[in-house]
C-alpha positions as CSV (number, residue, x, y, z in Angstrom):
1,L,110.8,127.1,-88.3
2,F,112.5,124.5,-90.2
3,F,115.2,124.1,-87.8
4,C,112.7,124.2,-84.8
5,L,110.6,121.4,-86.4
6,F,113.8,119.4,-87.0
7,S,114.6,119.7,-83.4
8,F,111.2,118.4,-82.3
9,V,111.4,115.6,-84.5
10,L,114.6,114.4,-83.1
11,L,113.5,115.0,-79.4
12,L,110.5,112.5,-80.3
13,H,113.1,110.3,-82.0
14,F,115.2,109.9,-78.9
15,S,112.3,109.7,-76.6
16,S,110.8,106.9,-78.6
17,C,114.1,105.0,-78.3
18,S,114.7,105.4,-74.6
19,F,114.5,101.6,-73.8
20,S,116.9,100.1,-76.4
21,K,119.3,101.0,-79.3
22,T,121.2,98.7,-82.0
23,L,124.1,100.2,-83.2
24,L,125.5,99.2,-86.4
25,N,128.6,100.1,-88.6
26,S,126.2,101.1,-91.4
27,E,124.3,104.0,-89.1
28,L,128.0,105.1,-87.8
29,S,130.1,107.5,-89.8
30,A,133.1,105.8,-88.8
31,D,134.1,102.9,-87.1
32,L,134.6,103.3,-83.1
33,S,138.6,103.8,-83.7
34,G,140.3,106.0,-81.2
35,H,137.2,107.5,-80.1
36,G,136.1,108.8,-76.4
37,P,135.5,112.2,-75.2
38,A,138.7,112.8,-73.9
39,E,141.8,111.1,-73.5
40,G,141.6,108.0,-71.5
41,S,137.9,107.3,-72.7
42,S,136.5,104.3,-73.8
43,G,135.0,103.8,-77.4
44,V,131.6,102.8,-76.1
45,V,130.4,103.3,-72.3
46,H,126.9,101.8,-71.5
47,A,126.0,102.8,-68.2
48,G,122.1,101.9,-68.1
49,S,121.0,105.5,-68.3
50,A,123.5,106.6,-70.8
51,S,125.7,105.3,-73.7
52,F,128.1,107.1,-75.5
53,P,129.4,105.9,-79.0
54,S,132.0,108.6,-79.8
55,S,129.4,111.3,-79.2
56,G,125.9,111.9,-78.2
57,A,123.8,110.2,-75.6
58,Y,121.1,107.5,-75.3
59,G,119.2,106.7,-72.4
60,L,118.8,102.5,-73.1
61,S,117.9,99.7,-70.9
62,T,119.8,97.3,-73.9
63,L,122.3,98.5,-76.3
64,T,123.4,95.9,-79.1
65,L,126.7,96.1,-81.0
66,E,126.8,94.3,-84.3
67,D,129.5,94.3,-87.0
68,C,131.4,97.4,-85.1
69,T,135.2,97.7,-85.3
70,I,136.6,99.2,-82.1
71,Q,140.0,99.5,-81.9
72,N,142.7,102.0,-80.6
73,N,141.2,103.3,-77.8
74,A,142.8,104.9,-74.7
75,A,140.7,102.8,-72.3
76,Q,138.3,100.1,-72.6
77,G,136.7,99.3,-75.8
78,V,133.4,98.7,-74.6
79,W,132.4,99.7,-70.9
80,C,129.4,98.0,-69.7
81,H,128.7,99.1,-66.1
82,T,126.2,100.0,-63.4
83,P,125.9,103.7,-63.0
84,G,126.6,105.7,-59.6
85,G,124.1,106.4,-56.9
86,G,123.0,102.9,-56.3
87,C,121.4,101.6,-59.8
88,S,120.4,98.0,-59.7
89,G,122.3,97.4,-62.8
90,S,119.3,96.0,-64.7
91,S,120.6,97.0,-68.3
92,S,122.4,94.9,-70.4
93,T,124.6,94.7,-73.4
94,V,124.9,92.4,-76.4
95,I,128.0,92.5,-78.8
96,S,127.8,90.6,-81.9
97,N,130.4,90.3,-84.8
98,C,132.6,93.0,-83.6
99,R,136.3,93.7,-83.8
100,I,137.8,95.2,-80.6
101,V,141.5,95.4,-80.9
102,K,144.6,97.0,-79.8
103,G,143.0,99.1,-77.0
104,R,145.2,100.5,-74.2
105,G,142.6,99.0,-71.6
106,C,140.3,96.1,-71.6
107,G,138.3,95.1,-74.6
108,V,135.1,94.8,-73.0
109,E,134.6,95.5,-69.2
110,A,131.1,94.1,-67.8
111,L,130.9,95.5,-64.3
112,G,127.3,94.6,-62.8
113,Q,125.7,94.1,-66.1
114,E,124.4,91.1,-68.2
115,V,126.4,91.2,-71.2
116,K,126.4,88.8,-74.2
117,I,129.5,88.7,-76.3
118,T,129.5,86.3,-79.5
119,G,131.2,85.9,-82.8
120,C,133.8,88.5,-82.0
121,T,137.6,88.6,-82.1
122,L,139.2,90.3,-79.3
123,A,143.1,90.7,-80.2
124,G,146.0,92.9,-79.0
125,N,144.5,94.9,-76.1
126,V,146.6,95.7,-73.1
127,G,143.9,94.8,-70.5
128,A,142.1,91.7,-70.6
129,G,140.0,90.9,-73.5
130,V,137.2,90.5,-71.5
131,L,136.9,91.5,-67.6
132,V,133.8,90.8,-65.8
133,G,133.1,91.6,-62.3
134,R,131.0,94.4,-60.3
135,Q,131.0,98.0,-59.4
136,L,128.8,98.1,-56.8
137,A,128.1,95.4,-53.5
138,A,124.5,94.9,-54.8
139,D,126.0,93.9,-58.5
140,S,127.0,90.2,-57.3
141,G,125.6,87.6,-59.5
142,Y,125.8,89.4,-62.7
143,G,127.6,87.7,-65.3
144,C,128.9,87.6,-69.2
145,E,127.9,85.1,-71.7
146,I,130.8,84.9,-74.2
147,T,130.5,82.4,-77.1
148,T,132.6,81.5,-80.7
149,C,134.7,84.3,-80.3
150,S,138.5,84.7,-80.7
151,F,141.0,86.0,-78.3
152,L,144.1,86.7,-79.9
153,S,147.6,88.0,-78.6
154,G,146.3,89.8,-75.7
155,K,149.0,91.8,-73.8
156,S,147.2,90.4,-70.2
157,A,144.5,87.8,-69.7
158,G,142.1,86.7,-72.2
159,V,138.9,86.7,-70.1
160,V,139.0,87.4,-66.3
161,F,136.1,87.0,-64.2
162,T,136.4,88.2,-60.6
163,D,134.1,89.6,-57.6
164,D,131.7,86.7,-57.5
165,S,130.6,87.1,-60.9
166,L,128.9,84.4,-63.1
167,G,128.6,83.6,-66.6
168,Q,130.0,81.3,-69.3
169,I,132.5,80.8,-72.2
170,T,131.6,78.5,-74.8
171,A,133.5,77.5,-78.0
172,C,135.9,80.1,-77.9
173,I,139.7,80.2,-79.0
174,F,142.5,81.4,-77.1
175,D,145.7,82.0,-78.6
176,G,149.0,83.6,-77.5
177,H,148.2,85.5,-74.3
178,A,150.8,86.9,-72.4
179,A,148.8,86.2,-69.3
180,A,146.5,83.1,-68.2
181,A,144.1,82.9,-71.1
182,I,141.2,82.6,-68.8
183,L,141.7,83.7,-64.9
184,I,138.8,83.1,-62.5
185,T,139.3,84.8,-59.1
186,S,137.8,86.1,-56.1
187,G,134.8,84.0,-55.9
188,A,133.7,84.0,-59.1
189,N,132.1,80.8,-60.8
190,P,131.7,80.7,-64.5
191,L,131.3,77.9,-66.9
192,V,134.2,77.4,-69.1
193,S,133.2,74.7,-71.9
194,K,134.4,73.5,-75.3
195,N,136.9,76.0,-75.9
196,Q,140.5,76.0,-77.3
197,I,143.1,77.5,-75.1
198,L,146.6,77.4,-76.9
199,D,150.2,78.7,-76.9
200,G,150.0,81.1,-74.0
201,K,153.0,82.5,-72.6
202,S,151.5,81.7,-69.0
203,H,149.0,79.5,-67.5
204,G,146.1,78.4,-69.8
205,V,143.6,78.6,-67.2
206,E,144.3,80.2,-63.8
207,I,141.9,79.8,-60.6
208,S,143.1,81.5,-57.7
209,A,142.2,83.5,-54.7
210,G,138.5,81.8,-53.9
211,G,137.9,81.1,-57.6
212,K,135.2,78.2,-58.4
213,G,133.8,77.5,-61.8
214,V,133.2,74.5,-64.0
215,V,136.1,73.9,-66.3
216,S,134.8,71.1,-69.0
217,E,135.9,69.7,-72.5
218,N,138.5,72.1,-73.3
219,E,141.3,71.5,-75.5
220,V,144.3,73.1,-73.3
221,R,147.4,72.6,-75.4
222,G,151.2,74.5,-75.5
223,N,151.0,76.9,-72.8
224,V,154.4,78.1,-71.1
225,G,153.2,77.6,-67.8
226,S,150.7,74.7,-66.2
227,G,147.7,74.1,-68.7
228,M,145.7,74.7,-65.5
229,S,146.6,76.4,-62.4
230,V,144.6,76.2,-59.0
231,S,145.6,78.0,-56.0
232,G,144.7,79.6,-52.8
233,K,142.4,79.2,-49.9
234,G,138.7,78.5,-51.0
235,S,139.6,78.0,-54.8
236,E,137.6,75.2,-55.5
237,P,137.1,74.5,-59.3
238,A,135.5,71.3,-60.8
239,I,137.7,70.7,-64.0
240,S,136.5,67.7,-65.9
241,R,136.9,65.9,-69.5
242,N,139.6,68.1,-70.5
243,R,142.5,67.4,-73.0
244,V,145.5,69.2,-71.2
245,T,148.7,68.9,-73.3
246,G,152.2,70.1,-74.3
247,G,152.2,72.4,-71.3
248,G,155.9,74.1,-70.3
249,A,155.2,73.3,-66.6
250,A,152.6,70.7,-65.0
251,G,149.3,69.7,-66.8
252,I,147.3,70.6,-63.9
253,S,148.8,72.1,-60.6
254,I,147.0,72.7,-57.5
255,S,148.8,74.3,-54.6
256,N,148.4,76.9,-51.4
257,A,145.5,75.2,-49.9
258,A,143.3,74.9,-53.0
259,T,140.9,72.2,-53.1
260,G,138.6,71.2,-56.1
261,T,137.7,68.2,-58.3
262,I,139.7,67.1,-61.1
263,A,138.0,63.9,-62.9
264,K,137.9,62.3,-66.3
265,N,140.6,64.5,-68.0
266,T,143.0,63.3,-70.2
267,I,146.6,64.7,-69.4
268,F,149.5,64.0,-71.2
269,G,152.9,65.3,-72.8
270,N,153.5,68.1,-70.1
271,F,157.2,68.9,-69.5
272,G,156.6,69.6,-65.7
273,G,154.5,66.3,-65.1
274,G,150.7,65.4,-65.3
275,V,149.3,66.6,-61.9
276,V,151.4,68.6,-59.4
277,I,149.8,69.1,-55.5
278,T,152.1,71.3,-53.2
279,A,151.6,73.6,-50.3
280,G,148.6,72.0,-48.3
281,A,146.3,71.8,-51.5
282,N,143.7,68.9,-51.3
283,P,141.9,68.0,-54.4
284,K,140.3,65.3,-55.6
285,I,141.7,63.4,-58.5
286,L,139.6,61.0,-59.8
287,D,139.3,58.9,-63.0
288,N,142.0,60.8,-65.5
289,S,144.4,59.3,-67.8
290,I,147.9,60.8,-67.0
291,Y,150.9,59.9,-69.6
292,H,153.7,60.5,-71.4
293,G,154.9,63.5,-69.1
294,N,158.5,64.6,-69.0
295,G,158.1,64.7,-65.3
296,C,156.3,62.6,-62.6
297,G,152.5,61.5,-63.6
298,V,151.1,62.5,-60.1
299,S,153.6,64.8,-57.6
300,C,152.6,65.5,-53.9
301,S,155.1,67.4,-51.9
302,D,155.1,70.4,-49.5
303,S,152.5,69.1,-47.1
304,G,150.1,68.6,-49.9
305,L,147.2,66.3,-49.5
306,G,144.7,64.7,-52.0
307,D,142.2,61.9,-52.8
308,I,143.5,60.2,-55.8
309,C,141.4,57.6,-57.1
310,N,140.9,55.3,-60.2
311,N,143.6,57.2,-62.3
312,D,145.6,55.5,-65.2
313,I,149.1,56.6,-64.5
314,F,151.5,55.3,-67.0
315,G,154.6,55.9,-69.5
316,N,155.9,59.2,-67.7
317,T,159.8,59.9,-67.6
318,F,160.2,59.9,-64.0
319,A,158.2,58.2,-61.2
320,G,154.4,57.8,-61.9
321,V,153.8,59.0,-58.5
322,E,156.3,61.0,-56.4
323,I,155.7,62.1,-52.8
324,S,158.3,64.2,-50.9
325,T,158.3,66.8,-47.9
326,G,155.6,65.9,-46.1
327,G,153.3,65.5,-48.9
328,N,150.4,62.8,-47.6
329,P,147.9,62.1,-50.3
330,S,145.4,58.8,-50.3
331,L,145.8,56.9,-53.2
332,R,143.3,54.1,-54.1
333,Q,142.4,52.0,-57.2
334,N,145.5,53.6,-59.3
335,R,146.8,52.1,-62.5
336,I,150.6,53.0,-62.2
337,H,152.5,51.2,-65.2
338,G,155.1,51.6,-68.0
339,G,156.9,54.0,-66.4
340,K,160.7,55.3,-67.2
341,Q,161.7,55.3,-63.6
342,S,159.9,54.1,-60.5
343,G,156.1,53.6,-60.3
344,V,155.9,54.8,-56.7
345,L,158.6,57.2,-55.4
346,V,158.8,58.4,-51.5
347,H,161.5,60.3,-50.5
348,G,162.7,63.4,-48.5
349,G,159.9,63.0,-45.8
350,G,157.1,61.9,-48.3
351,L,154.2,60.3,-46.2
352,G,150.9,58.8,-48.1
353,E,148.5,56.0,-47.9
354,F,147.9,53.3,-50.9
355,K,145.0,50.8,-50.8
356,G,144.3,48.8,-53.9
357,N,146.6,49.8,-56.7
358,S,148.0,48.1,-59.2
359,I,151.8,49.2,-59.8
360,S,153.6,47.2,-62.8
361,D,156.2,47.0,-65.2
362,N,158.1,50.2,-64.3
363,A,161.7,50.2,-65.5
364,L,162.9,50.6,-62.1
365,S,161.3,49.9,-58.6
366,G,157.7,49.3,-58.4
367,V,158.1,51.2,-55.2
368,E,160.8,53.1,-54.0
369,I,161.0,54.3,-50.3
370,C,164.2,56.5,-49.4
371,G,165.3,59.2,-47.0
372,D,164.8,59.6,-43.2
373,L,161.3,60.1,-42.2
374,S,159.8,58.6,-45.5
375,N,156.9,56.8,-44.1
376,P,154.2,55.7,-46.4
377,K,151.5,53.1,-45.9
378,F,150.4,50.3,-48.1
379,W,147.6,49.3,-46.2
380,G,146.1,46.4,-48.4
381,E,145.4,45.2,-51.9
382,N,148.0,46.9,-53.7
383,R,149.7,44.6,-56.6
384,I,153.2,45.3,-57.4
385,S,154.8,43.5,-60.4
386,G,157.3,43.7,-62.8
387,N,159.8,45.2,-60.7
388,G,159.3,45.2,-56.6
389,V,159.9,47.1,-53.9
390,L,163.1,49.0,-52.6
391,V,163.8,50.7,-49.3
392,H,166.6,52.6,-48.4
393,Q,168.8,55.5,-47.4
394,G,167.0,55.5,-44.0
395,G,163.3,54.8,-45.7
396,L,160.6,53.6,-43.8
397,G,157.2,52.2,-44.6
398,V,154.6,49.9,-43.8
399,F,153.5,47.1,-46.1
400,E,150.2,44.9,-45.0
401,K,148.5,42.6,-46.8
402,N,150.1,43.4,-50.6
403,E,150.9,41.1,-53.3
404,V,154.7,41.6,-55.0
405,F,154.7,39.0,-57.6
406,N,156.6,38.2,-61.1
407,T,159.4,40.4,-60.6
408,A,162.4,40.7,-62.7
409,Q,164.5,40.8,-60.0
410,V,164.1,40.9,-56.1
411,G,160.7,41.2,-54.7
412,V,161.6,43.3,-51.9
413,T,165.1,44.7,-51.3
414,V,166.0,46.9,-48.0
415,S,169.4,48.3,-47.7
416,D,171.4,51.5,-46.3
417,G,169.5,51.7,-43.0
418,G,166.0,51.1,-44.7
419,N,163.7,50.1,-41.9
420,P,160.0,49.0,-43.1
421,T,157.5,46.9,-41.5
422,L,156.0,44.2,-43.8
423,T,153.0,42.1,-42.2
424,A,150.9,39.5,-43.7
425,N,152.1,40.4,-47.6
426,L,152.3,37.8,-50.4
427,I,155.4,37.6,-51.9
428,H,156.0,35.0,-54.8
429,H,157.2,34.2,-58.3
430,C,160.3,36.5,-58.4
431,S,162.9,35.9,-60.4
432,E,165.5,36.6,-57.6
433,A,165.0,36.3,-53.8
434,G,161.6,37.2,-52.5
435,I,163.2,39.3,-49.7
436,L,166.7,41.0,-49.7
437,V,168.1,42.6,-46.6
438,T,171.5,43.7,-47.2
439,Q,174.3,46.8,-46.5
440,G,173.0,47.6,-42.9
441,G,169.7,47.4,-44.1
442,R,166.8,46.3,-41.2
443,G,162.8,46.1,-40.9
444,T,160.5,43.6,-39.3
445,F,158.7,41.0,-41.3
446,S,155.9,39.2,-39.7
447,K,153.1,36.7,-40.9
448,N,154.4,37.3,-44.8
449,H,153.9,34.4,-47.3
450,V,157.0,34.2,-49.2
451,C,156.9,31.2,-52.2
452,A,158.0,30.1,-55.4
453,N,160.5,32.5,-56.1
454,S,163.6,31.5,-58.3
455,K,166.3,32.0,-55.5
456,S,166.2,32.1,-51.9
457,A,162.7,33.3,-49.7
458,I,164.9,35.7,-47.5
459,E,168.5,36.6,-48.0
460,V,170.4,38.5,-45.1
461,C,173.8,40.0,-46.5
462,G,176.5,41.6,-44.3
463,N,177.5,45.0,-44.4
464,D,181.2,45.5,-45.4
465,G,181.0,49.3,-45.7
466,S,182.6,49.3,-49.2
467,A,180.0,51.2,-51.2
468,T,179.8,55.1,-50.6
469,E,177.4,57.7,-52.5
470,E,180.3,59.1,-54.2
471,D,181.2,55.6,-55.8
472,G,177.9,55.0,-57.9
473,E,174.8,56.8,-58.8
474,S,171.3,56.3,-57.6
475,E,169.4,54.3,-59.7
476,N,166.4,56.9,-59.7
477,A,167.2,60.6,-60.8
478,N,164.6,61.8,-58.6
479,E,165.8,60.1,-55.0
480,T,167.6,62.0,-52.3
481,K,171.0,61.5,-51.9
482,K,173.1,61.4,-48.6
483,G,176.9,62.3,-49.0
484,G,179.7,60.1,-47.6
485,K,179.6,56.3,-46.5
486,R,176.8,54.4,-46.3
487,N,175.4,53.3,-42.6
488,L,178.1,50.9,-41.4
489,S,175.2,49.3,-38.8
490,P,174.8,45.6,-39.2
491,T,172.6,44.2,-41.5
492,N,169.5,43.6,-38.6
493,P,166.4,42.5,-39.7
494,I,163.8,40.8,-37.7
495,L,161.9,37.7,-39.0
496,T,158.8,36.6,-37.2
497,G,155.7,34.3,-38.2
498,N,156.6,34.0,-41.6
499,R,155.4,31.0,-43.8
500,I,158.6,30.3,-46.5
501,Y,157.7,27.3,-48.8
502,K,158.1,25.9,-52.5
503,G,161.3,27.9,-53.2
504,K,163.5,26.6,-55.9
505,T,166.8,27.2,-53.5
506,S,167.3,27.7,-49.7
507,G,164.5,29.1,-47.6
508,I,166.3,31.7,-45.5
509,I,169.9,32.5,-45.9
510,F,172.3,34.7,-44.0
511,H,175.7,35.4,-44.9
512,G,178.5,38.0,-44.5
513,L,180.3,40.3,-41.8
514,N,178.1,42.4,-40.1
515,C,174.9,40.2,-40.6
516,K,172.8,39.6,-37.7
517,G,169.1,39.5,-37.4
518,V,166.4,37.8,-35.3
519,C,164.7,34.7,-37.1
520,E,162.0,33.4,-34.6
521,G,158.8,31.2,-35.4
522,N,158.8,31.0,-39.2
523,Y,157.6,28.0,-41.0
524,V,159.7,27.0,-43.7
525,K,158.9,24.0,-46.1
526,D,159.5,22.3,-49.2
527,M,162.5,23.9,-50.3
528,R,164.8,22.5,-52.8
529,S,167.9,23.0,-50.8
530,A,168.3,23.7,-47.2
531,G,165.5,25.2,-45.0
532,V,168.2,27.7,-43.2
533,V,171.8,28.4,-43.9
534,V,174.2,30.7,-41.7
535,A,177.5,31.5,-43.5
536,D,180.5,33.4,-43.9
537,G,180.9,35.1,-40.4
538,A,176.9,36.0,-40.3
539,D,175.5,35.6,-36.5
540,P,171.6,35.9,-36.5
541,E,169.9,34.4,-33.4
542,L,167.5,31.6,-34.5
543,K,164.8,30.2,-32.1
544,A,161.4,28.2,-32.5
545,N,161.3,27.8,-36.2
546,R,159.6,24.8,-37.9
547,I,161.6,23.6,-40.8
548,Y,161.0,20.4,-42.7
549,E,160.5,18.6,-46.0
550,C,163.6,20.6,-47.4
551,G,165.8,19.1,-50.2
552,T,169.0,18.8,-48.3
553,F,169.6,20.4,-44.7
554,G,167.1,21.9,-42.3
555,V,169.8,24.0,-40.9
556,L,173.2,24.8,-42.3
557,V,175.9,26.4,-40.6
558,S,179.0,26.8,-42.7
559,A,182.1,28.9,-43.3
560,G,182.3,30.7,-40.2
561,G,178.7,31.4,-39.9
562,K,177.6,31.4,-36.1
């Protein structure tokens, strides 16, 4: 009789608890360690209609786990999923202050449920610390809220959002994961905010295969891969106000047709450079500080694109901005300064459009263009100072309405088959010549103002063919080299309609063997020495120039000049 009464009371108890249940360590006979009805099972299974903590069954709509230790399970530590038969997944799970560790599956797997995880430690799990996705097509839109948790030394990712899932991760610590600390993929769109993402063995945050998400105000430091990696068509996150540093690769890499907005981040001290754009990616890079990297500040290659605007790029080991192999970004209103090599390096077929940028005080050239088919366009209002422009090794380039000034050496140098077009630029107060064309350089220079330079306004030197690539090193460790002798074609620029005035020596000088060129319709005034000098075997074509008020001769032909 007693046994029957006890069974009846117990049945009433379970009936009365059919809507929710809280599991505390104090009411369990032991921690959920190594449990599961069979090998390969989970510690806790919450399927909306049934939950199994080691043994027993509860019909629940809400399950709460508090202060539990769940460890050494053969599969998931906690499995929250939509039951079979097309259930809507309306149940939810709350996991608070638990330790979920050393499982052979995921720490928590949330498929088609609303799950809240707070104050937990998830460590050493073979699968992801938390996997958020869906089990049925109808589950789309369910998510997981994760706050103030510690994810430590996972054998895989810390948290994975997949299959259009939502949710957020806030104020968590991720440390030492073998894969990305946070992976967002397959249309997932979570909020990732105010976390510390540290010392992982892969990327800090990885967004791929159409992943989205808002990634904001995180500290991302010391990861072996990129601090953040965005890849794949349809991947389009918003990444803002993060500090990304100490990465073994790029600070932020965007590749394989990914897009997204990278705004107001501080990106510094990364081994592979600050921002790397490759393989057709087309992000917006706005208002970031990118500095002190061991590579380039921003690199764009392999047909990468991008709108790069109003960034502060400085103090990087290689070029502030590097463009190569069909890269074709747009750069506007950036400050590129204090780099240890060139400010902007375009090589190997790189393109790009530049407008309104300030490029100053870089150790080598402000702008360097080299290699056949390298053809960027500096369309207007770029200000280049400290060191000037170098176009060589067959490089092209269009420069229109820019200012080159206060350079430590020549303002614009063209050599070794370089063939740019310069129109309506202002080139002034350079420590040597305003424009130097030498060693087989060409180019078209028209309607430029070249004034107040310390040496000649324009100097054209012949090509004696004495220098080879083997004789000396390139001035830039990143530039593309070509073996054999330099181009032996004559130095042969076209100079038309330029205004050349107030120089401290001669206006235009042609000198040396294999020195040709067309000098037509230029205005030369107020030079301290001769207006035009032709010497040492040079043989240019001069016509319709206006030369007056120079300190000595209008035109001086000497020493075998023609």
